[in-house]
Structure formats: structure tokens, C-alpha cells
C-alpha positions in Angstrom: -110.2 144.4 -29.3 -106.6 143.5 -28.7 -104.0 145.6 -30.6 -100.9 144.1 -32.2 -98.7 145.7 -29.5 -100.9 144.2 -26.8 -100.6 140.8 -28.4 -96.8 141.1 -28.7 -96.5 142.2 -25.1 -98.8 139.4 -23.9 -96.7 136.8 -25.9 -93.5 138.1 -24.4 -95.0 138.1 -20.9 -96.1 134.5 -21.4 -92.7 133.4 -22.5 -91.1 135.1 -19.5 -93.6 133.4 -17.2 -92.8 130.0 -18.8 -89.1 130.5 -18.4 -89.5 131.6 -14.7 -91.8 128.6 -13.9 -89.4 126.2 -15.7 -86.5 127.4 -13.7 -88.5 127.0 -10.5 -89.6 123.5 -11.6 -86.0 122.4 -12.4 -84.9 123.4 -8.9 -87.2 120.6 -7.7 -85.7 117.9 -9.8 -83.6 115.2 -8.0 -79.9 115.8 -7.7 -78.6 113.2 -10.1 -76.7 113.3 -13.4 -79.7 112.5 -15.6 -81.7 115.3 -14.0 -78.8 117.7 -14.5 -78.7 117.1 -18.2 -82.5 117.4 -18.6 -82.5 120.5 -16.4 -79.8 122.2 -18.4 -81.5 121.5 -21.8 -84.9 122.4 -20.5 -83.8 125.8 -19.2 -81.8 126.5 -22.4 -84.7 125.6 -24.6 -87.5 127.3 -22.6 -85.6 130.5 -22.1 -84.7 130.6 -25.8 -88.3 130.9 -26.9 -88.8 134.4 -25.4 -85.2 135.5 -26.3 -85.8 134.8 -29.9 -89.1 136.6 -29.9 -87.3 139.6 -28.4 -84.6 139.3 -31.1 -87.4 139.3 -33.7 -88.5 142.7 -32.5 -85.2 144.1 -33.6 -85.0 142.3 -36.9 -83.6 144.2 -39.8 -86.0 142.7 -42.3 -89.3 140.8 -42.6 -87.2 137.7 -43.6 -85.0 138.1 -40.5 -88.2 138.6 -38.3 -89.6 135.3 -39.6 -86.3 133.6 -39.1 -86.2 134.6 -35.4 -89.8 133.4 -35.0 -88.8 130.1 -36.5 -86.0 129.8 -34.0 -88.5 130.5 -31.2 -90.8 127.8 -32.6 -87.9 125.3 -32.8 -87.0 126.1 -29.2 -90.6 125.6 -28.2 -90.7 122.2 -29.9 -87.5 121.2 -28.1 -88.9 122.4 -24.8 -91.9 120.1 -25.3 -89.5 117.2 -25.7 -87.6 117.9 -22.5 -90.8 118.4 -20.5 -92.0 115.0 -21.6 -88.7 113.5 -20.7 -88.6 115.3 -17.3 -91.8 113.5 -16.2 -89.6 110.4 -15.6 -87.5 112.3 -13.0 -90.1 112.7 -10.3 -93.7 111.4 -10.3 -94.8 114.1 -7.9 -94.0 116.8 -10.4 -96.0 115.4 -13.3 -99.0 117.8 -12.9 -96.7 120.8 -12.7 -94.8 119.6 -15.8 -98.1 119.1 -17.6 -99.2 122.6 -17.0 -96.0 124.0 -18.4 -96.1 121.5 -21.3 -99.6 122.7 -22.2 -98.5 126.3 -22.1 -95.6 125.5 -24.3 -97.9 123.7 -26.8 -100.1 126.9 -26.9 -97.1 129.1 -27.5 -95.9 126.9 -30.3 -99.3 127.0 -31.9 -99.3 130.8 -31.7 -95.8 131.0 -33.2 -96.6 128.5 -35.9 -99.8 130.3 -36.9 -97.9 133.7 -36.9 -95.2 132.3 -39.1 -97.7 130.9 -41.6 -99.6 134.1 -41.7 -96.4 136.1 -42.3 -95.3 133.7 -45.0 -98.7 133.7 -46.7 -98.7 137.5 -46.6 -95.3 137.5 -48.2 -96.6 135.2 -51.0 -99.6 137.4 -51.4 -97.4 140.5 -51.6 -95.2 138.9 -54.2 -98.1 137.7 -56.3 -99.9 141.1 -56.3 -97.0 143.4 -56.1 -97.1 145.3 -59.4 -96.7 148.9 -60.4 -99.1 150.7 -62.6 -97.5 152.5 -65.4 -99.2 155.6 -66.7 
């Protein structure tokens, strides 16, 4: 059975791998202005996913933690957009883009599910958080 620490480390490793592979992919894009813009945005968005997860680890509160995960999710959604757009840059790279796009989709599903779980726990705690008086 996977521990919470193992899960966190695996998630961080996956986001690092995604960022590295995205950087490698972008280096294969054509040298034209449109590719530069897409490349810049794609690198910023894809590297922001992991960076926000790392920031979440140092959060000062549960709310802050959820907020950083929300930022990671937003970056993931933005990354998906730029991957789809990047398919127009070079037909030979479509399969490589699709692999990274699918990994990004999986990561955003994990983040979305984690956020919902945390928010529902928060609602549960607020609903059943009472003190017994003796």
C-alpha cells in the first residue's frame, strides 16, 4: 500500500519529469515567432505545476495548502491548452505532444480529486466539529 509521503513524492517526480520533457520538446519547435510565444507559455505553465505543489508543502494553513494546489491545477489546465496549440507547430511532434498532454490530463485529474477531497473533509470537519461539555 502506498503511503501519503510516497504519493506526494511520486506526484512531485511526475511534475518534474513533465517539466523536463516539456523543455526538451520545446527545443524541437521551429525557430519562428509563433513557436517562441507558445514555447515560453508552455514552459511557464508546465513548470508551474510542480512549483506550486512544492509551495503547498510549505503552506502555513490548510486553506493555503488548498490554494497552492488550485494554482497547480490552473497551471495544468493552461498547460493542456498550450500543448494542444503546439500541435500546429510541427506535425512530426504530435505523438510526443500527445504523450505529454495525456500525462498533464492525469496530473490535473489527481490535483482536482485531491482538492475536492480536501474541501469535502473541510466541510465534514466544520459540520461535525463540536465540543462536548461536561
